[in-house]
N, C-alpha and C positions, 0 to 999 in steps of 0.2 A: 740202095743201102746207105745208111748214114755214115759219114766219115768218122773215123776213130779220132778221139781227142785225148789229150793228156789226162791221166787219172789223178784226181786231187788226193786220193789216198796214197798213190805212189809218191806224189810230191811230198806228202807228210813224212813218208818213210825215208825219203832222201834228204830231209831237212834235219840239221844237227840241233839237238835239244839244248845246246849250250850257246852257240853263236847264232842260231836260227837261220843259218845259210846252208847252201847245198853242201852235203858232207864230202870232205876230202880225206882220202885214206881212211875209209870206214873201219872203226874198231868196235866190236860188239861185246857188251858185258854179258854175263850168263843169263840175264833177264831178257836178252835180245835187243834192248835199247842200244842204238848205235850212234856213235859220235865221231867227230873228226879226231884223228890221232893227236893233233896239236891241242885241240880243246880239252881232250880227256887228260892229256899230260899236264896241262895247266891246272885242271880241276883237282888232280891228285897231288899237286905240289905240297910238300910238307907232310904227306901221309906215307907211312912205311908199311903198315900191316893191311889195312882195309881201305876200300874206296866205296863211297855211297853213291848210288845211281841218282842223278839229278832229277829223273822222272818219277820213279817208283820208290825212291829212298830206301832201297834194300842195300845192305852192306855185303861186299864181296872181297875175298882176299886178293891182294895184288900179287901177280906172278913174280917169281924171283928175278926175272929179267926186266921187270917193270911193266908199265902200261902197254908198251909196244908188243908185249907177248900175248895180249888179249887177242882172240880170234878175229881175223879179218873177215868182214861181211862182204863176200864177193857179190852176193845177190844185190846189194845196194848199187854196186857198179853196173850190173845188168839193168837195173831200173833206171839209172842215170842215162845209160846208152839208149834205152827205149825212149825216155823223155826227149833226149836230144834228137833222136831220129824222128820222133813224132813232130816236134817243133819244126824240123827241117822239111819234112814231107808237106806240112801245111803252110810253109812259107811261099809267098808269091814268086819270089825270085830265087828259088832253090837252086843249089849247085853242089851236088854231092859228088865228090871226086871218086873215081874208081879205085878200089883198094888193090886191084890186080895189076893194072898197067900204070896207074898214077897219073894219067893224062889229065891235065887241068882243063876244065871247061867241057869235058865230055859229058854226054847226057846219060844218066843212069837208066839201065834197062831192067834191073832186078836186084835181088839180094840173095847171095849164095850162102846158105846156112852152113855148108861145109867149109867154105873159105872164111865165113863169118865176116862178110863185108859186102858193100854195094859194088856192082860191076857195070861197066858201060856196054853199049850195044856190040862193040867189037869183041870184047871179052865174053859176052853172052853167047855170041856166035861160036867162039872158040870152045866154050863149054859144051855146045851142042855137037861140034864137029870132031873134037879130039876125044879119042877112045879113053884116055886116062882121066878125062873130066866128066865122062858120061854118068858116073854115079853121084855127081854133085847135085844137090837139090837147090834149084833156083826159084825164088818167089818173084813173080812179075811185079814191077814197080807200080804200075797203075792199080793193081789189086791191093797193094799195100796202102797207096795214097787214098783210094776210095773207101777203104775199110773192109773190102771183100775178104781180105786175109788179115787176121788179127796180128798186131805187132808182136804178140807173145810168141808167135811161130818163128820170129827172128832169133831163135836161141843160138847163141854163139857157141861154137865148139872150141873150147879153150885148148891151148897148146901147152905141152909139158914144159916146165921151167928147166928141167934137166936136159931133155931131148927136144930141142926147140922145133924140130921139123916133124914132130909126132903130136897127134891129137890125143886128148884124154878121152879114150873110148871105153875104158874098162873101170869097174868098181871093185875094190878089194874089200870084201865083207869082213875079213879078218882084221884089217887095220882101219876100215871105215874111211878110205880115201880114194880119189880118182887116180888112175894110172894110165900111162900110154903103153903101146905094145912093147917097147924096149924095157920099160920098168917091170913088166910082168916076167921078164927073163932074169933081171938082175936083182931087184929089190923085193919083188913079190912073186916068187916062183910058185907055179901052180901046184907043185907037190906039197907045199906046206901052207899055202894061202888059198882062200876061197875067192876065185875071180869070176865075175859075171859081166855080161855085156851091159853097158850103161843104160841103153834103151830099155832092156828087159827089167833091170832092177828098179828103174825109175817108176815103172807102173806099180810095183809093190810098195815103193816108198810113197807114191802119190796116194795110193789107197789107204795106207796107214795114216797119213797126214789128214786126208779127207775125213776119216772116221774120228780122228782126234778133233778136227775142226767142228764136226757135228756135236761131239761131246762138249767141247768148250762153248759152243753156241748155247747149249742147254744151261751151262754154268753161267754164261753171260746173261741169259734171260732171268735166271734165278737171282743173280746179283742185282739186276735192274729192279726186280720185284722187291728184293730186300731193301735196296736203296730207297725205293719209293715208300716202302713201309716205314723205314727210319725217318724219312722226310716227313711223313704224316705224323709219326710220333713226335718228332721235333717240333712240328707246327702246333701240337697240342701242349707242349711244355710251357710256353709262356702263359697262355690262358689258364692252364691248370694251376700254375704257380700264382697267378693273379687271384684266382678263385680261392686257393689255400690261404693267401694273405688276407683276403676278405673274410674268410671263415675265422682266421685267427683274431682279426679285429672284432668280429661279432662275438666270438667266445670271450675275449677279454672285456668287451663292453658289458657282456652279461655278468662276468665275474666282478667287474667294477661296480655294476649296479647292485649286485648282491652284497658287495662290501659296503656300498653306500647305505643299503637297507640295514645291514648289520650294525654299521656305525650309528645310524639314527636310533635303532632299537636299543643298542647298548647305552646310548646317551639317555634314552627314556628310562632305562633300568636304573641308571645312576640317579636320575631325578627322582625316581620312585624310592630308591634306597634312601636318598637324602631326605625326602618328605617323611618317610616312615621313621627314620632316625631322629629327624627334627621333632617329630611329634612325641617320640619317646623322651627326648631331652627336655622338651617343653613341659611335658607332664611331670618329669622329675623336678624340674625347676619350680613349677607351680606348687608341688607337694612340699618342697623344702621352704619355699617362701611362706606358705601357710603356716608351716611349723615355726619359722622365724617369727611370724606375727604373734603366734600363740606364746612363744617363749618370751618375746619382748613384753607382752601384756602381763604375763604371769610373773615374770621377774620384777617388772616395775611395781606391780601391785604388792608383791611379797616384800620387796625392799621398803616400800613406803609404809606399809602397815607395821613392819618390825621397827622402823626408825621413828615414826611419828604417831602411829596409832595407839589408842588407849587399850587397856586390857579388854574393855567392852568391845572395841572394834575388832581386836584379834580373835576374840571368842566367836563373834558372829561369822567371820570369814574363814576361820581355821579349817573347817572340814573341806570345803570346796577348793580352798587354796592348796591344801595338802594333796588332795586327789589329783588336781591338775599338775602340780609340780612332780608328784610321783610318776604320773603317766608320762610326762615329758622327759623325765630322767630315764625311763625305760625305753624310750623310742630308739629303735635301731635304724640307722640310716642305711639305705640301700647302697652298695658299693658302686662307685662310678666306673663304668667300663671305659678305660682309656682307649680301647681299640674301636669303640663304636663309631668314631668319626673317620676311621681309616678306610675311606672309599678310594680304591685304586684299581688300576687295570694294567696288567702286564703287557708290555709292548710286544712280547713274543707272540701274543695271541694274534696280532695283526701281521707281524713280520714272518712268523714261521708256521705256527699251528693253524691259525684261521685260514691262511693262504693255502696250506696243504689240504685242509678240510674242504675249502671251496673247490680245489682241484679234484678232490674225491667226489664231491657232488656232481661235477661235470662228467666224471667217468660214469657215475651211477646213472646218468641220464641215457647212456648208450649201452651199458652192459651190466651183467651181474658183477658184484665187486668182490667175490670170493677169492679172486687171485691177488688182491692187494693186501691181505692180512695173512701173515705167515707165523707159524709157531716159533717163538723165540726162546722160551725157557719152560721147564717143567720141574716142579719140586714139591715138597711136603708129602711125598709118597714113600719115604723110607727114612729111618733114623730119627733124630730129635725133631719133635714137632710134626710127626706123621699124623695126617688127618684120619679120623675114623669115619666121620660123616660131616663134611663141611657144608654149611648152608649160607648164611649171610656174610657179606664181605664189606670192608670199609677201608679207606685210606686215611691214616692218622695225620695229624698236623706236621709230624716229622717225615712223612712220606713212606712210612712203613705200611705193610699190608696186614690187616686184622681180619681173621676168619672165625666165625662161630662154629665150634665143633660139637655136635649133639652127642656123639658117642663118649667123648672124654670130659663132657661138662666143663668146657673151657673156651676161652677166646684166645687163639694162638696168634702171636705177633711174629711176622717175618720181615726181613729186609727185602728190598726190591731185587737183590741178586739171588734170593731164595734161601738165605741163611736164617735158621730159626733164631729168634731173639728172646722171646719170653712167652709166658702163658698166664692168663688171668682166669682163676678158678671161678666158675659160676654155678650156683646150685641148680639142680635140675638139668634140662636139656636146652641150651641156648638156641634161639632160632635166628634172630637177626641182630646185627651190631652196626652202629654208626658212630663216627668220631666227631666230637665237637671241636671248636676252634681253640679251646684251652687245653686240649690234650685229653679230655675226659671221654669215656666210652659209654654209650647208651646201649643197653642190652635188653632184649625181650626173651623170656623163657617160659611162656605159657602161663605165667602167674598173673595175679591181679594188678601188679605194679610194674613200672619200668625201673630197672636198676641202673644206677650211674656209678662208674668206677673211675678213680683217678688214674694218672699215667703209670703209677706203680702197681696198679691192680687192687687198690684198697676200695672197698665199698664206701662211697660218699653219702648217698641217700637214695631213697626210692620214692616214687610218686605214682598215684593212681590216675587213670583217665576218667573222662566224663562222657556219658552218652549224650545224644542230642537233646534228651529231655532232662538233662542236668543231673542225672543219677550217677553217683560215684561208682567206679568199677570195683572198688574193694568191698562192696557189700553185695555184689552180684556174682553169679557164675560167669566169669569172663575168661577170655583167652587172647592175649596180645601177641601179634606176630610181626607184621611189617613195620619197618621204620624208615624214615627219610628226614633229611634236614633241608628246608627250602632255602630260597635265595635271601631270606631275611633272618636266617639263623633261628628259625622256629622248627620245633620237632613235631613231625607227624607220626602218630602211632595208629596202627591198624588193629581193630578189634574184630575177630572173626566169628565169635559166637552170635553177636547181635549186629554185625555188619555196619560198623561205623568207623570214622576216622576222627581222632581227637588231636587238636593242635595245641601245642604248649610252647611256652618260652623254655629256654634251656635249663632254667632253674626249676622247671616243673609246673609253673603257674599256668593254669588253663586259659586258653584263648577262645576257642570255638570248637564245636563238633558238628558233624553232618553224617547222615546215613548214606550208604552206598548199596548197590545191588549185588556186588560180588563180595566174597570173603577177602578182605585186603591182606593177604598173606605176604604180598610183595608190593612195595610202594617206591615210586621215584618221582622227582619233581624236575620239570624241564626248565630251561633258561627263561622261557616266556611264562613261567608260573603255572603251566598245566600240570595236573597230577595224574600219574599213570598207575593203575593198580591191576593186579592179577591174583589168581588163586593158587593154592598149593598144588603140587603135582598130583595128578589123577583125580582132582576135584572138578576142574573146569577147563575149558579151552578158549575162554574169552580174555581179552585185554581191553580195558576201558580207559579213555582219556577224559578227564574231568577238568573243569575250570577251577580257580582257586577257592570257590565256595562249594565245590562238590557237585556242580551241575554236569550231567553227562553230555559230552560233546561227540565222541566217536567211539565206535567199537572196531577194533582191528580185525581185518580178514586175514586168515592164515596164508602163507605163501602158496602159490599154485602147486598142486599135486603134493602138498605136505599135510599130513594129519598130525598137527602139533599139539604139544602140551606146554604152553608158555608159562614161564615162572618169573625169574628175576629179570630186572632191566636196569639200565643206566642211561643218562641223557648227556648230550654234547652241548657245547656252546652254540652250535649252529642249528639247534632245534631238530636234532635227530635223536632217536632212541634205539638202543641195542637191546634185543630181547632174546633170552635163552630158551631153547626148546629142550625140555627135560626128557631125553630119550637117548638111546644108544644105537647107532650114532645119532647125536643130536645136531644142533645147529645154533648159530648166532645170527639173527636177522636184524635188518635195519629198517626203521619206519620213520616217517615224518611226524613230529609231535604236533604240528599245526593242522595237518589234514588227515593223519592216520594212514597215509598212503604207503604201500610197500615200496622200498627202494632196492634192496638186494640182500644177498646172503654174504655175511662176512667170512664165515668159515664153517666147515662140516667136521673139522678135526677136534670134536669134543664128544664126551660121553657123560650123560647126566649132569650137564652144567646147571648150577643152581645159585650162583652168585656172580655179579658183574661189577666191575669198577674200572675207571679210566685213570691212567697215570701219565707222567711225562708229557704234559701239554696235549693230552689225548692222542698221542702217537702210539701208545701201548694200551692194550686191553687185558685186564686181569680177570681170569675166569676161575671160580672155585667149583671144581667138580666134587663129587662126594668123597673121593679119596686122594685128591691131589689138587695142585694149583698150576694153571697154565697161564703164560703171558704171550700174547700175540702182538706182533709189531706191524705197524702200517708201513707198506713198502713204497708208497709214492710220496 
C-alpha cells in the first residue's frame, strides 16, 4: 500500500488567507473562512460594526467582545497536528517523543487514540499489561507510517478545560457542546439536558454532513455550469459589440449615402427651379424690351411729325400713329413677382426633419411603421367649425388648416391647435382646396371653372380648364375635382368627366393638358415631379404614378391582405407618399414615389379618411375625415 502523504487541500485549509502562513489561533467567520486571530484583529482595525471576509467579501457583525469572540476552529488545529505528524512520520531521522513517559530518544511503537499521543515500546507494553489501560486503542506505528492505517484515525480525544483529567466523551444536544463526565453532573444534568455518547451522535452528524455535501456538490456542479455559460456569453460580448459597431457604421454609411443622394437631388431641383424661373424672367424681359422698342419708335415718330411735319405729313400718318399710340397706352404690364427669385432651403430639413425621415426610412426597411405615428389631436367634430363632410385639405401660407366641407358649402379654416378660425362660403359643394403662396385659396366644386378666393374669403376670379384638344371646359359638360400645386407653383386641375389634367399658372393662364386613364379626383405632386392620381371613393381601387407629362409609370399594388379604396394622398421631401384608404376602419399607407413600392402602414386609427396634408416639417400628418380632423405625430 502506498504511503500516506500530506493533503494539499488540508494545507490550503490551514493557510491563513491574510498572511498566507500556517494559521495560528484559528478564528472562523460565519462563512467558515478561518484566519489567524492576530491577522483578523488587524484586518478589523478601525471597524466597529461589521467585518468583511477577505475571501468571499461577505459582511458579518463583529461580536460585542471583539474579533476574539468569533468561534475558534479547533478542526484547523487537528489538521495542523495531522500535517505535523505526517511530516514527522515521513522524515528519515524521525524522533517522536513518547507523550506518556516523556523519555527522549525512545522509539515510538504506536499512537494511543485514548491518550491522544505517541507512545514508546515500554509504554505500549504497559498498555497491554495494565488492566486500567486495556481499553485504550493503540494504532501500530508501522501501520501509520506505511499508510495501512489512515492518519485520520488518529483522532484526538480532547480533555475538558474545566475538569482537566476528564475526556470530552459526551455531546449535549440541548446546548450543542461536548462535555465530560463531571460536566454532565454539574452543568448539563441529564434531567433537563439531552446527553448522548459522542461516538453514537457522530454517526448521525456525519450522515447529515455527507448528505449536505452531496447536495452542495450538486450546487457546485451547477455553479460550474453557470460559470462556464457566463464565460461563453462573456466571450461573445466583444465580437457582438464589434459586429454591432460595424452594423452602426454600415447603417450610417447608408444614411450618409442617402443624404448625399438627397443633397445632389435637391441641388438639381434648385438648378431646375433656377432654369425655369430664369426662363420666365427672360421671357418677361424680352416682352418688355419689345414694348420699349415699340414705344421708343412710336414716340419718336409722333414727336417728330408734330414738331416738324407738315399738315400733309400728319394726315398721311395720323391713323396708324394714333392706333399704335392708343394700343401702347392701353398696354398693362404684368406685375413683377418679387418672390420669384426667392430660392431657399430651410436648414431644418437637413438638421431635423430630413434626418428623422431618413431614420424613419431605415425603420421601414425592417418592420411596419404603424407604431411610429400616434394620434396627437382630434377636432372639428363639435362646436364652431364642425365638419359636415370634409374632403379636400390644404395648409395655408400662415400654417392654418383649410378643409373643404361639402355639406356646409364652405372651406373651414382652423389653427393648428384645432381652434376654428374662419369660414369661406363656396357655392355648391366644394370638393378640393389648395393654398397658393400669396394666401389665395383655389377651390373646385364640380363646376366648369376653378374659383380663386383671397385670404379674407372674397372671390377674386374664376378660370376654366382646357382639354388636351384645346377645348375650353366652360363650353362642355365638365366636372373639376382634384387639385395640386407642383414644385414650380403651377396648378394642376383634375377633370373627371373626360379624364384629363389641365396645368395652369396661378393666375389661371393655361400651360398644358394631358389625358389620364383614371378619373383624377385626387392629385398630388412628389418632390421629384411625379404626379399621383386616384379616383373618388367607391369608383376605383387604383393609384397611378405619372411623370410630369402625364406618362404612366407605376400602378400601386394594395397592401397585403387589404381590400382598399385609395383616395387622397400627400408627398414628402424624401420621395414617399402617404395614401388614405376610404373605409372604416381605414388606414394611411406609405409608398415610394420612385418605384411605387409599398413601405408600410402609418396608422389604422382612422375612419373614412379623405384628405391628407403634412405640417411642422413633416413631423405631423393632418387627416380630414368626413366629420372630424385628426393630427398624427411622428414618434421617432
